[in-house]
C-alpha positions in Angstrom: 81.2 33.9 -90.3 82.4 37.2 -89.8 80.6 40.5 -91.7 82.7 40.9 -94.6 81.0 44.4 -95.0 81.9 45.5 -91.8 85.7 46.4 -92.5 86.1 48.9 -90.0 84.0 49.6 -86.4 83.5 52.7 -85.5 86.3 53.2 -83.3 88.7 52.3 -85.7 87.6 55.1 -88.2 90.2 57.2 -87.3 93.2 55.1 -87.1 92.1 53.8 -90.9 92.4 57.3 -92.1 95.9 57.4 -90.6 96.7 53.6 -92.1 98.3 52.2 -89.3 97.2 51.4 -85.7 97.5 48.8 -82.9 94.8 45.9 -82.6 92.8 47.8 -79.5 92.3 51.0 -80.0 91.3 51.9 -76.0 90.3 55.3 -76.9 89.2 57.5 -80.1 92.0 59.8 -79.1 94.5 56.9 -79.1 93.5 56.5 -83.0 94.5 59.4 -83.8 97.9 59.3 -82.6 100.2 56.8 -85.2 101.5 53.7 -84.0 105.4 52.8 -84.2 106.7 51.3 -87.5 105.7 48.0 -87.8 102.3 47.9 -85.8 99.7 46.1 -88.0 97.3 47.7 -90.6 93.6 48.3 -88.6 91.0 46.1 -90.0 88.3 47.9 -88.0 86.1 45.3 -85.7 82.4 43.6 -86.3 80.8 44.5 -83.1 83.0 44.5 -80.0 84.9 41.9 -81.7 88.6 43.0 -83.4 89.4 41.1 -86.7 92.5 39.3 -87.3 95.4 41.5 -88.0 95.6 39.7 -91.3 92.8 38.3 -94.0 95.5 35.5 -94.5 95.0 34.5 -90.8 91.4 35.3 -90.6 90.6 33.2 -93.7 92.3 30.3 -92.1 90.3 30.3 -88.9 87.6 31.0 -90.9 88.6 27.4 -93.0 88.9 25.5 -89.5 85.4 26.7 -89.0 83.9 25.5 -92.0 85.4 22.2 -91.3 84.2 22.2 -87.5 80.6 22.7 -88.7 81.0 19.9 -91.3 82.3 17.5 -88.6 79.9 18.3 -86.5 77.0 18.0 -89.0 78.3 14.9 -90.7 81.6 13.0 -89.6 79.6 12.8 -85.5 76.8 11.9 -87.7 78.5 9.2 -89.2 80.3 8.2 -86.1 76.8 8.0 -84.3 75.4 5.5 -86.9 78.7 3.4 -86.9 77.7 3.1 -83.2 74.2 2.3 -84.0 75.4 -0.5 -85.7 77.7 -1.9 -83.7 74.9 -1.9 -80.7 72.9 -4.0 -83.0 75.5 -6.4 -83.9 76.5 -7.0 -80.4 73.2 -7.2 -79.2 74.2 -4.7 -76.8 70.4 -2.5 -75.8 71.1 1.4 -76.4 70.2 2.4 -73.3 72.5 0.4 -71.2 74.9 2.3 -68.9 78.7 1.2 -69.0 81.7 2.4 -67.6 84.8 3.8 -69.7 86.8 0.6 -69.5 83.4 -1.2 -70.8 83.0 1.2 -73.5 86.5 1.1 -74.5 86.2 -2.6 -75.1 83.5 -2.3 -77.0 84.7 0.1 -79.8 88.2 -1.9 -79.8 87.8 -2.8 -83.5 85.5 -0.5 -84.8 87.5 2.3 -86.7 84.6 4.1 -88.2 83.7 5.1 -85.0 87.1 6.8 -84.4 87.4 8.4 -87.5 85.4 11.5 -86.4 87.6 12.0 -83.4 90.8 12.4 -85.5 90.0 14.6 -87.7 88.4 16.6 -85.4 92.1 16.1 -83.6 94.1 17.5 -86.5 91.4 20.5 -87.0 92.1 21.7 -83.4 96.0 21.9 -84.0 95.5 23.9 -87.5 93.5 26.4 -85.3 95.9 26.6 -82.5 99.1 26.8 -84.5 97.9 29.4 -87.1 97.1 31.6 -84.1 100.0 30.6 -82.3 102.2 31.0 -85.3 100.7 35.1 -85.8 100.9 36.4 -82.3 104.1 35.2 -81.9 105.4 36.6 -84.9 104.0 40.0 -83.9 105.2 39.9 -80.5 106.3 43.2 -79.8 103.3 45.0 -81.1 100.9 42.7 -78.9 103.4 42.8 -75.5 103.5 46.5 -76.4 99.3 46.7 -76.2 99.1 44.8 -73.0 102.1 46.7 -71.4 100.3 50.0 -72.0 96.7 48.2 -70.8 98.4 47.1 -67.9 98.3 50.5 -66.4 95.1 52.1 -67.3 91.4 51.2 -66.3 88.6 52.2 -66.1 89.0 48.7 -64.3 92.2 47.4 -62.2 94.7 44.5 -62.8 96.9 42.4 -60.6 99.4 40.4 -61.7 101.2 38.1 -59.5 104.3 36.8 -62.2 106.3 35.4 -58.9 103.1 32.9 -58.0 103.6 29.2 -58.1 101.6 27.8 -60.4 100.4 24.4 -59.2 100.8 21.1 -61.3 97.8 20.8 -61.9 96.9 24.2 -63.8 99.7 23.4 -66.5 98.0 21.2 -68.5 97.6 22.2 -72.3 93.2 22.4 -71.7 91.7 21.9 -75.2 95.2 20.8 -76.4 95.7 25.0 -76.3 100.0 25.3 -76.8 101.0 26.8 -73.6 97.8 25.7 -72.0 96.7 29.2 -69.8 99.7 30.0 -67.7 102.8 28.8 -69.8 102.2 31.3 -73.5 102.3 35.3 -73.1 99.7 35.4 -75.7 97.3 32.5 -74.4 94.3 35.2 -74.0 94.9 36.4 -77.3 94.9 32.7 -78.9 91.7 31.5 -76.8 89.3 34.3 -77.9 89.8 33.7 -81.2 90.2 29.9 -81.2 87.6 29.0 -79.0 84.6 31.1 -81.0 84.3 28.4 -83.4 84.3 26.0 -80.7 80.9 28.1 -79.2 79.4 28.1 -83.1 79.8 24.7 -84.3 78.3 23.6 -80.7 76.0 26.2 -79.2 75.9 28.9 -81.3 77.5 32.3 -82.3 80.0 34.8 -79.4 81.6 36.5 -81.5 79.6 39.6 -79.6 79.6 37.6 -76.2 76.0 36.1 -76.6 76.2 33.2 -74.7 78.2 35.1 -71.9 75.6 38.0 -71.8 73.2 34.8 -71.8 74.2 33.6 -69.1 74.5 36.5 -67.1 71.2 37.5 -67.7 70.0 34.6 -66.4 72.1 34.6 -63.4 69.7 34.4 -59.8 70.6 37.1 -57.3 70.3 37.8 -53.7 66.7 37.3 -52.4 67.3 40.9 -50.8 68.4 42.6 -54.5 71.6 44.0 -53.0 74.5 43.4 -56.0 77.1 45.3 -55.1 80.2 42.9 -55.0 80.3 39.7 -57.5 83.3 37.4 -58.1 83.7 35.6 -61.5 86.4 32.6 -60.6 88.5 31.0 -62.8 87.4 33.5 -65.3 90.0 32.9 -68.5 89.5 36.0 -71.0 86.4 37.4 -68.8 83.9 37.0 -71.1 81.6 36.6 -68.8 82.9 38.7 -66.5 82.6 41.7 -68.8 79.1 41.0 -68.9 78.5 40.9 -65.0 79.5 44.5 -65.0 77.2 45.5 -67.7 74.5 43.5 -66.1 75.4 45.3 -62.9 76.9 48.7 -64.0 77.2 49.8 -60.1 78.7 47.0 -58.5 82.1 46.4 -58.1 83.0 43.1 -60.1 86.4 40.7 -59.7 87.3 38.1 -62.5 90.4 35.9 -61.4 92.4 33.1 -63.0 95.3 31.3 -62.2 96.6 32.3 -65.8 98.4 35.6 -65.9 98.5 35.7 -69.5 94.4 35.8 -69.5 93.5 37.9 -67.7 96.3 40.3 -68.9 94.0 40.0 -72.1 91.0 40.2 -70.4 91.9 43.5 -68.9 93.3 44.8 -72.6 89.6 43.8 -74.1 87.6 45.5 -71.3 89.4 48.4 -71.3 88.7 48.4 -75.5 84.6 47.9 -74.2 85.1 50.8 -71.5 84.2 48.4 -69.1 84.7 48.5 -65.4 85.2 44.8 -64.4 88.5 43.8 -62.9 91.2 41.4 -63.3 93.6 39.4 -60.8 96.0 36.7 -61.2 94.7 34.4 -58.1 93.6 30.7 -57.3 90.3 30.2 -57.3 90.5 28.1 -54.0 92.8 30.9 -52.2 91.2 34.6 -53.7 92.8 36.7 -50.6 89.2 38.1 -50.4 87.2 39.0 -46.9 85.0 36.6 -45.4 81.6 37.3 -46.6 82.5 40.0 -49.4 81.1 38.6 -52.1 76.5 39.1 -53.0 77.2 37.1 -55.7 79.7 34.4 -56.9 80.2 32.6 -59.9 82.1 30.5 -62.4 82.2 29.6 -66.0 82.5 26.0 -66.9 85.7 26.0 -64.5 84.7 22.9 -62.5 85.7 20.3 -64.5 89.2 21.7 -65.7 90.5 20.8 -62.1 90.8 17.5 -59.8 87.8 16.5 -57.4 89.8 17.6 -54.7 90.1 21.3 -55.9 86.4 21.4 -56.5 85.1 21.0 -53.3 88.7 23.4 -52.0 86.9 25.7 -54.2 83.5 25.6 -53.1 84.6 25.7 -49.4 86.6 29.3 -50.8 83.2 30.1 -52.3 80.9 29.6 -49.3 84.3 31.8 -47.0 83.4 34.9 -49.7 79.6 35.1 -50.5 77.9 37.0 -48.0 74.8 35.3 -46.0 71.8 35.2 -48.3 74.0 35.8 -51.2 74.2 33.6 -54.2 76.7 30.8 -55.7 75.8 30.2 -59.0 78.3 27.9 -60.7 77.9 27.0 -64.1 79.3 23.2 -65.3 78.6 20.3 -66.8 76.0 17.3 -65.2 78.1 15.2 -62.9 77.8 12.7 -60.4 78.0 9.4 -63.1 80.6 7.1 -63.4 78.6 4.9 -66.1 76.8 6.6 -69.4 75.3 5.2 -72.7 77.7 4.0 -75.1 78.0 6.7 -77.7 77.8 9.5 -74.7 80.4 7.6 -72.8 82.3 7.8 -75.6 82.1 11.8 -76.3 83.5 11.9 -72.6 86.2 9.7 -73.1 87.1 11.7 -76.2 87.4 14.8 -74.6 89.3 13.0 -71.6 91.7 11.6 -73.8 92.1 13.9 -77.3 90.8 17.0 -75.8 92.9 17.1 -73.0 90.4 18.0 -70.5 92.5 16.0 -67.5 90.7 16.3 -64.9 87.1 15.7 -66.4 86.6 12.3 -65.2 87.6 13.1 -61.6 84.6 15.7 -61.8 81.8 13.1 -63.0 83.3 11.2 -60.2 81.5 13.5 -57.6 78.1 15.0 -57.2 78.6 18.6 -58.3 75.5 19.6 -56.8 75.7 17.5 -53.5 79.1 18.9 -52.8 77.7 22.1 -52.7 74.8 21.5 -50.8 76.9 19.6 -47.9 78.8 23.0 -47.5 76.8 25.4 -46.1 74.4 26.2 -48.9 71.0 25.7 -49.3 70.1 24.2 -52.5 66.8 25.4 -54.0 63.9 23.1 -55.2 63.7 24.9 -58.6 67.5 25.9 -59.2 68.0 28.5 -62.5 69.3 26.8 -65.8 71.6 29.1 -67.0 72.3 27.2 -70.3 70.7 24.5 -71.9 72.3 21.1 -71.4 74.4 22.3 -68.0 73.5 21.6 -64.7 70.7 23.9 -63.4 71.9 24.8 -59.9 72.5 27.7 -57.8 73.3 27.7 -54.0 72.2 30.4 -51.6 74.8 31.3 -48.5 72.6 30.2 -45.1 
């Protein structure tokens, strides 16, 4: 939850005295200039997270977060108990591996198992709608801020407004309205909406704790050379920024097909005085020279693309990673079309109701084997960047 005592961050203090300012303050000097009429009153920052524009919206997000926490602790537990009763009644060994179709046939007439999924869906929809409504109601302010940020650094921003967006990139992942490419405020909405995802599942991430933890555990080449880093499918750039903080002298690039995502990422990096660069590009067509990067990485991107797309992205990673460089794509374990019934149900639910369109294809391939088959050496003891995710990294040979 947000620290209610921290009403004004250091970067907002001058603006607070004036009573008005914009959402992001790139510098203390900017905070001293009166913002145009109609801008949102300064509400300060909780560390590196700017507070939302109104107390009402902040309270709505706190409510959906609280509901999500209750859901994970109580309703999911009830769904699990219903599963256990069903398996006992049907005389099914809990260790039995099932396909998705077999699992769905098993639970077809068991409404108690589905209650958790339905309530989660409703809460997710409220989370997105309240954020989307707010940012669109204040569109002039936030568009003008991104317009101004586009032109300044310390990092670079490259947009491709005429790019042909592939159909597989247009899905509304996590049922986020407009997805990552179809709403000009996709980055704003994603950043604040996913904070509650993290708290309910992996822990607090308002200060990018999880992204910084992943960056800290990223393996580096044996020769210690880390001059250039690529973050594929960077989203709003939390991992990209964390990589730049770990390697401040490196040239760091975050690329994503979502123009609104990288615009927001660049605006936020400016606020943090972080020199990471962002570009709107495809992960399988990065435009960088051969062997350009010492480190190539991604953060839970591959289960969001078709299986053939994953293979193309690995090929591109091989091309742009230098000999002796490290490739580390962080994503879920894969390589199985069967699982025990509760796990398979969760996989189906995520695919069906969380709109993870390509997750079934992702699980149909062995991700680590695909990497090993494409000119990389898989270490005997790969590094685990996050508990519960695939422990893997590869060295370009």
